[in-house]
TIDREN-563865 format. One record per residue (C-alpha): residue in three letters; y, x, z. Coordinates in steps of 0.02 Angstrom, whole numbers, padded with zeros to 5 digits, always signed. Example, Ala and Ser with C-alpha at 12.3 -4.5 7.8 and 13.67 -1.06 7.14 Angstrom:
<rs>
ALA-00225+00615+00390/SER-00053+00684+00357/
</rs>
This chain:
<rs>
MET-00917+00248-02618/ALA-00929+00067-02564/LEU-00855-00076-02666/ILE-00794-00216-02552/GLU-00737-00383-02622/VAL-00605-00472-02518/LYS-00571-00656-02554/TYR-00425-00763-02500/PHE-00496-00928-02444/ASN-00447-01093-02366/SER-00541-01181-02227/PHE-00505-01358-02168/LEU-00566-01449-02014/LEU-00545-01638-02004/ARG-00558-01708-01830/LYS-00512-01863-01730/SER-00415-01843-01568/VAL-00402-02023-01501/ASP-00478-02191-01547/SER-00396-02361-01569/PHE-00394-02383-01380/ASN-00300-02218-01362/GLN-00453-02139-01283/PRO-00496-01958-01323/ARG-00645-01954-01441/TRP-00722-01832-01564/TYR-00775-01906-01729/GLY-00859-01758-01805/SER-00833-01618-01926/ARG-00906-01684-02089/GLY-01000-01555-02188/ILE-01009-01428-02045/PRO-01181-01409-01967/THR-01189-01429-01779/VAL-01277-01259-01760/VAL-01117-01170-01817/GLY-00991-01271-01720/GLY-00988-01441-01804/TRP-00995-01606-01711/GLU-01089-01763-01748/GLN-00989-01918-01788/ALA-00979-02047-01650/PRO-01099-02192-01688/GLY-01035-02363-01732/VAL-00856-02311-01769/ASP-00767-02351-01930/PRO-00652-02204-01974/ALA-00541-02321-02074/ASN-00491-02417-01917/THR-00447-02267-01811/LEU-00286-02171-01788/ASN-00227-01994-01758/TRP-00331-01893-01877/ALA-00286-01708-01877/ILE-00314-01569-02003/GLU-00337-01393-01942/GLU-00315-01253-02069/SER-00371-01072-02066/ARG-00309-00967-02212/ILE-00271-00787-02249/ARG-00108-00833-02336/GLY-00051-00998-02269/GLY+00128-01050-02252/TYR+00192-01160-02113/ASN+00179-01345-02158/ASN+00127-01309-02339/THR+00086-01464-02441/SER-00034-01385-02566/THR-00156-01242-02571/SER-00250-01140-02699/LEU-00392-01017-02697/GLY-00272-00872-02719/ALA-00298-00701-02791/LYS-00444-00586-02766/ALA-00423-00409-02707/TYR-00540-00263-02727/LEU-00536-00114-02610/VAL-00620+00053-02639/GLU-00674+00129-02474/ASP-00712+00315-02487/GLU-00792+00321-02315/PRO-00877+00154-02281/GLU-00926+00209-02105/GLY-00832+00115-01971/SER-00745+00201-01827/ILE-00672+00148-01660/ARG-00505+00223-01612/GLY-00484+00175-01430/ASN-00317+00266-01412/THR-00230+00185-01562/MET-00125+00028-01578/ILE-00098-00067-01741/TYR+00030-00201-01775/SER+00040-00335-01909/GLY+00179-00418-02004/ILE+00294-00545-01922/PHE+00310-00733-01917/ASN+00483-00788-01975/SER+00519-00950-01884/ARG+00673-00981-01993/THR+00585-00971-02161/GLY+00410-01016-02103/ILE+00333-00859-02180/ASN+00186-00802-02075/GLN+00131-00621-02099/THR+00044-00595-01932/ASN-00124-00580-02021/GLN-00067-00442-02139/PHE-00104-00260-02105/PRO-00050-00165-02260/VAL-00143+00000-02273/GLY+00001+00083-02363/SER+00120+00061-02217/ASP+00137+00162-02058/ILE+00081+00025-01938/THR-00018+00127-01810/LYS+00034+00216-01652/SER-00082+00330-01553/THR-00081+00401-01378/ASP-00149+00573-01333/PRO-00340+00567-01356/ALA-00357+00671-01199/ASP-00289+00522-01100/GLY-00439+00415-01146/SER-00440+00241-01220/ILE-00303+00112-01201/GLN-00358-00016-01072/ARG-00206-00130-01055/LEU-00035-00163-01132/TYR+00111-00243-01041/ALA+00278-00287-01121/GLU+00430-00281-01008/ASP+00605-00307-01079/THR+00617-00182-01222/ASN+00474-00072-01158/LEU+00290-00076-01198/ILE+00192-00003-01051/ILE+00027+00075-01105/PHE-00111+00094-00975/SER-00239+00222-01033/GLU-00389+00284-00934/LYS-00302+00442-00876/LYS-00118+00411-00908/VAL+00018+00280-00904/SER+00150+00287-01040/ARG+00293+00184-01109/ALA+00366+00155-01281/LEU+00522+00066-01341/ILE+00493-00095-01439/ASP+00601-00120-01595/LYS+00709+00027-01537/ASP+00709+00214-01551/ALA+00787+00344-01437/ILE+00909+00482-01483/TYR+00903+00624-01357/THR+01063+00715-01312/ALA+01080+00900-01279/GLU+01062+00864-01093/GLY+00897+00777-01124/GLY+00957+00601-01091/GLY+00888+00464-01201/VAL+00999+00335-01285/PRO+00906+00184-01361/VAL+00968+00128-01531/SER+00913-00010-01648/GLN+00792+00038-01785/LEU+00747-00106-01901/ASN+00593-00025-01980/LEU+00520+00034-01815/VAL+00409-00078-01708/ILE+00341+00043-01577/GLY+00449+00193-01536/GLN+00403+00362-01466/ILE+00270+00358-01329/VAL+00331+00443-01169/PRO+00210+00467-01022/TYR+00258+00434-00842/ALA+00255+00578-00721/GLY+00089+00602-00632/ASN-00089+00615-00694/PHE-00138+00436-00658/GLY-00215+00302-00766/ILE-00306+00137-00745/ALA-00481+00211-00777/ASP-00593+00075-00850/ASN-00530-00062-00733/PRO-00393-00160-00820/GLU-00443-00307-00709/SER-00357-00218-00563/PHE-00185-00246-00643/ALA-00059-00362-00560/VAL+00129-00379-00581/TYR+00273-00449-00481/GLY+00452-00421-00535/TYR+00472-00241-00588/ARG+00318-00185-00489/LYS+00151-00158-00575/TYR-00005-00127-00469/PHE-00167-00049-00529/VAL-00311+00064-00476/ASP-00365+00234-00540/LYS-00545+00242-00482/ASN-00570+00416-00553/ARG-00436+00485-00435/ASN-00474+00369-00288/ALA-00298+00300-00291/VAL-00214+00130-00285/LEU-00048+00141-00375/ARG+00118+00052-00397/LEU+00227+00075-00551/SER+00408+00027-00527/ARG+00579+00088-00579/ASP+00557+00241-00467/GLY+00396+00291-00558/ILE+00216+00292-00498/THR+00179+00289-00310/GLU+00010+00307-00223/ILE+00010+00158-00107/SER-00167+00203-00054/ASN-00089+00345+00046/TYR-00008+00220+00166/GLY-00138+00239+00305/MET-00289+00210+00192/ILE-00318+00372+00098/ASP-00490+00404+00176/TYR-00546+00224+00153/PHE-00507+00218-00033/ARG-00579+00392-00060/ASP-00747+00334+00008/THR-00747+00155-00056/LEU-00688+00178-00235/SER-00818+00312-00266/ASN-00954+00181-00230/VAL-00889+00055-00356/ASP-00998+00080-00510/THR-00907+00006-00660/GLY-00997+00108-00792/PHE-01107-00036-00851/GLY-00989-00177-00808/THR-01081-00222-00649/GLY-00949-00168-00525/LYS-00772-00236-00525/ILE-00602-00192-00455/ILE-00507-00356-00463/GLY-00321-00364-00426/GLY-00199-00509-00411/TRP-00027-00546-00342/ASP-00017-00673-00201/ILE+00148-00761-00233/TYR+00132-00857-00069/THR+00122-00707+00048/LYS+00206-00584-00072/GLN+00058-00463-00063/TYR-00051-00369-00187/THR-00230-00427-00166/LEU-00371-00309-00211/SER-00559-00344-00213/LEU-00676-00193-00224/GLN-00847-00253-00281/GLN-00989-00128-00291/ASN-01131-00130-00415/ASN-01201-00306-00419/SER-01372-00240-00468/ASN-01398-00178-00290/PRO-01507-00290-00180/GLU-01359-00317-00062/PRO-01200-00280-00160/ARG-01051-00246-00047/PHE-00875-00305-00075/GLU-00713-00287+00021/THR-00554-00385-00013/LEU-00389-00327+00061/GLN-00201-00344+00036/PHE-00051-00228+00025/ASP+00114-00282+00101/GLU+00276-00206+00034/LYS+00373-00258+00190/VAL+00270-00147+00305/LEU+00210-00024+00171/GLY+00032-00044+00230/TRP-00132-00138+00214/PRO-00127-00268+00354/SER-00287-00365+00328/PHE-00461-00380+00254/TYR-00532-00546+00192/THR-00706-00620+00176/PHE-00694-00698+00001/LYS-00763-00620-00158/PRO-00663-00677-00310/ARG-00707-00674-00493/TRP-00522-00682-00536/MET-00355-00708-00447/PHE-00187-00774-00505/SER-00028-00858-00444/LEU+00047-01017-00513/ALA+00192-01126-00454/ASN+00211-01037-00286/ARG+00025-01049-00249/PHE-00110-00917-00248/TYR-00278-00959-00328/SER-00444-00872-00346/VAL-00604-00910-00440/SER-00765-00902-00341/ASN-00891-00768-00393/GLU-01057-00822-00321/GLY-01163-00956-00238/ALA-01144-01142-00254/THR-00957-01126-00280/ASN-00972-01007-00429/ASP-00829-01031-00555/ASN-00737-01154-00444/VAL-00550-01129-00422/PHE-00484-01122-00243/VAL-00306-01133-00180/HIS-00265-01015-00037/ASN-00151-01044+00113/SER-00171-01232+00096/PRO-00130-01336+00252/ASP-00280-01446+00211/VAL-00406-01304+00230/PRO-00453-01228+00399/ARG-00397-01050+00428/ALA-00521-00912+00386/LYS-00619-01033+00276/PHE-00649-00970+00100/TYR-00758-01050-00034/ASN-00817-01183+00090/VAL-00881-01052+00213/GLN-00797-01046+00384/GLY-00769-00869+00443/LYS-00686-00784+00591/SER-00532-00678+00614/ASN-00548-00514+00707/ILE-00437-00365+00746/THR-00494-00188+00786/PHE-00375-00067+00870/VAL-00372+00090+00976/SER-00308+00093+01156/ASN-00249+00269+01196/PRO-00116+00280+01333/SER-00085+00453+01406/VAL-00179+00537+01266/ASP-00219+00698+01361/VAL-00287+00613+01519/SER-00467+00564+01551/LYS-00457+00383+01607/VAL-00555+00239+01680/PHE-00508+00077+01590/LYS-00522-00065+01715/THR-00449-00225+01641/ILE-00388-00299+01478/ASN-00259-00435+01446/TYR-00176-00513+01296/GLU-00029-00626+01251/GLY-00068-00759+01123/SER-00169-00915+01090/ASN-00324-00973+01180/GLY-00485-00935+01088/TRP-00492-00744+01078/GLU-00644-00649+01141/VAL-00685-00463+01153/ILE-00843-00424+01055/SER-00834-00234+01069/PHE-00754-00112+01192/VAL-00822+00066+01173/SER-00766+00239+01226/ASP-00738+00391+01118/ILE-00892+00489+01065/THR-00944+00638+01167/GLY-00989+00789+01061/ALA-01171+00826+01024/ASP-01263+00924+01159/SER-01430+01018+01159/PHE-01529+00957+01308/GLU-01703+01020+01266/VAL-01798+01132+01145/ASP-01942+01094+01030/GLY-02109+01186+01015/LEU-02028+01323+00911/GLY-01893+01353+01039/GLN-01759+01267+00934/PRO-01632+01151+01017/ILE-01645+00963+00992/TRP-01470+00895+00968/LEU-01423+00730+01043/LEU-01341+00618+00916/PRO-01161+00574+00959/PRO-01178+00383+00946/LYS-01291+00387+01100/LEU-01155+00470+01203/ARG-01025+00334+01222/ASP-00989+00206+01357/THR-00985+00019+01320/THR-00936-00140+01412/ASN-00999-00317+01416/ASN-00923-00438+01292/ILE-00784-00545+01364/HIS-00790-00731+01328/SER-00635-00827+01282/TYR-00552-00938+01411/TYR-00634-01097+01346/GLU-00801-01016+01303/GLY-00819-00932+01473/GLU-00774-01084+01578/TYR-00921-01141+01687/ILE-00968-01243+01841/ILE-01103-01226+01974/ASP-01204-01386+01970/PRO-01208-01456+02148/ILE-01329-01599+02114/GLN-01499-01574+02197/ALA-01595-01672+02067/SER-01525-01575+01923/PRO-01636-01442+01845/THR-01482-01331+01840/PHE-01446-01344+02025/GLY-01362-01188+02087/GLN-01350-01115+01912/PRO-01193-01089+01808/VAL-01169-01218+01671/TYR-01054-01163+01531/ARG-00937-01278+01440/PRO-01005-01245+01263/GLY-01179-01296+01319/TYR-01134-01439+01434/VAL-00971-01518+01377/ALA-01001-01682+01469/ALA-00976-01600+01638/PHE-00798-01553+01588/GLY-00746-01713+01505/ASP-00676-01801+01659/ASP-00495-01765+01702/ASP-00546-01746+01884/PRO-00728-01688+01885/PRO-00823-01660+02048/TYR-00852-01478+02002/ASN-00750-01322+02033/ARG-00717-01232+01871/GLU-00751-01046+01862/TYR-00718-00922+01723/GLY-00839-00790+01663/GLY-00723-00721+01529/PHE-00536-00720+01511/VAL-00437-00803+01649/ARG-00269-00883+01609/LYS-00117-00858+01718/GLU+00062-00894+01664/ASN-00001-00912+01486/LYS-00072-00736+01485/TYR-00258-00703+01475/TYR-00342-00562+01572/ALA-00516-00504+01621/ASN-00609-00362+01707/LEU-00709-00235+01609/VAL-00892-00224+01661/ASN-00984-00068+01607/ASN-01154-00097+01524/SER-01188+00079+01459/SER-01370+00124+01436/GLY-01470+00272+01381/GLN-01436+00454+01418/THR-01319+00486+01563/GLN-01171+00591+01510/PRO-01154+00763+01588/GLY-01062+00758+01754/GLU-01070+00569+01766/VAL-01106+00510+01945/ARG-01144+00328+01905/PHE-01163+00231+01744/GLY-01207+00059+01684/SER-01170-00100+01780/GLU-01147-00001+01941/MET-00983+00066+01877/THR-00820-00030+01862/GLY-00730-00007+01698/ILE-00764+00122+01566/LYS-00728+00309+01563/ALA-00643+00376+01407/TYR-00496+00468+01333/TYR-00473+00320+01217/CYS-00565+00158+01178/THR-00596+00061+01018/VAL-00579-00126+01044/THR-00626-00273+00931/ILE-00560-00445+00976/GLU-00615-00601+00879/ASN-00599-00791+00873/ASP-00736-00885+00963/ASP-00839-01029+00892/TYR-00778-01164+01011/THR-00589-01161+01031/ASP-00506-01265+00895/PRO-00614-01201+00750/GLY-00508-01167+00597/GLY-00345-01188+00693/MET-00205-01062+00708/LYS-00236-00916+00826/GLU-00090-00805+00872/LEU-00102-00633+00950/PHE+00058-00546+01003/ALA+00002-00402+01113/VAL-00153-00328+01197/ASN-00142-00216+01350/THR-00262-00120+01461/THR-00244-00054+01637/PHE-00320+00112+01688/VAL-00325+00243+01823/LYS-00339+00430+01803/SER-00520+00484+01813/SER-00560+00590+01965/
</rs>
């Protein structure tokens, strides 16, 4: 057996908050060494001539605003099993603070009282607690449960629960929510707005929403494959990977940042948002936060790396250029699939869009042709052609501003007879009435709609049955095409770019 002596003690800290000029100063903690938290007294200051001294007290049994103290009684405990233990699935609650009488019992945990409440050990450790109205929501690794606070429930013959007051009960019966979902070991993924609680169960590759209708897998809204593959790569076992969640009060969206193991040479991260209005994940973002929170109708995040580490940034600010996060200017891009007449082999000839100036096409590729054996090795085995080599591509399409150029007509110019593009030679376009005819090598604008031809630049192995390929062919042959359109570097950087619709024209392949 171990004999443990427990003493009631009093600790006092004397400090100075402001000086005679009402300036915040610290005048030291007399008798407390600086190595354990004390502060040296400010030189040349007479404590007798200063104001606003404060006394901070830390006591096991201290009453509110008490005028006198004593050492108190000593207590001796006999511990039969001095070995300590960690009960990760158990909650313990203290006494109360009575604001009317000033009696503070929040530091008392009487061993003779039933002051613990445990969840099922099979559900893992408790990772987060959230109090909502009269419910305490318990997020364990493998389960989410709820318990009434200061109430108990009487169940009728039909199974319905009726909450009743119970003065000697702090935490009522623990009732699990339907579904085998928990919060794993990522309590940092939790976010709340109204009656909706959002969190991630990495062990089941699911992003979840808890509301009055129970638990819903919001990762199933068009992103089930993505979260299956991405969450499995987030290594949080040693605290190196993070799954950080936050509610964006400005856009009314759940923001989630999936950060892989930071011990990797090039740790990956992806930040995205869930929108309740469309029940989908509309966008990815290029910032990597350490933490995210909303305050006073603004959304904030704390930077996680680089020169801006630990700095707080406000999002959606009119004073910050669009797509600029943590002082790094990025670009906005959209990837989509063009697939009209799904069962027809087509030749895509042109592309056009409705929206702002400044969009360029950085990728326009066909669907992948299945692998094909075109030769055999020395053992007579077929060599399979990898599918990525069997797809058609087009040239990139400059934006309207980026692709604008002139043919220099001046004999003495070193660029005589050559195209001169606006981004490289702005001076030639500065005059309202320049002596040059303007041409366009990218999108052309007509009636505030932008359109361009598709020029094939496929290379490598000719696909079976293909008569011509590469730049000799107009357009691109495909059942469907994957297109990526992005902001350029020249048109109003950081300004608003709108995109309403993108269309392609095609003919049936002969």
